[in-house]
N, C-alpha and C positions, 0 to 999 in steps of 0.2 A: 554565388548569387544569394543563397539564403543567409549566409553570414553577413554579407553586405547589407541586406535588407534588415536583419535584426540589429546591426550596429546603427543603421540610419534611424530606426524607430525604437531604440532601447528605452527611451523614457516612457513610451506607450506600454511597455511590458512590465512596468513596475507594479507590484501588488500592494494592496493596503497592508500595513504591518500586522494588523490583527488577523486578516485573512491568511497571511503568510504563516503566522503561528499555528492557526488551525490546520493548514495544509501539512505542515511539518509534524504536528501531533498525530494527524490521521495516518500519515505515511509511517510514522514510528509504530503505531498500532498494527498496521498491515504487515510491516516487516517482522514484528514479533510473532504474528500468526504464521507467517510463511516460514520463519526459522523453526518454530515449534512443529509445524507440519512436516518440514523436510527431515526432521529427526525421526519421525514416525513412519515414513515411507520405506518399505523394504528395498533392497538394492535392485531387485528385478523390476521396480517401477510400479508394482501393483499396490493399490490402496489398501490399507489395513481396514478390517471390519470395524465399524463404529466411528470412523473419522467423520463421515457425513453427519452423524448424529451429534458429534462434538461441535462441529462447525455450526449446525443449526441452533444448538444451545447457546453458543457464543453470540450468534446473531440476534437471538431472541433477548438475551440479557442486555444487549447494547441499545435496544429500542425501548 
């Protein structure tokens, strides 16, 4: 049902090309942060000390 609906309205789901570029750029930034974070997490799943500080510094520098 969902596939048929999306095929029927596929023209409605097109994005503005500039918006598409911005979305992909933002996703690439997020992926880089996630990949960087995943290398810092210990195997037992506990967060390392200071990661929240690092994330807040990154967020502040982007604004």
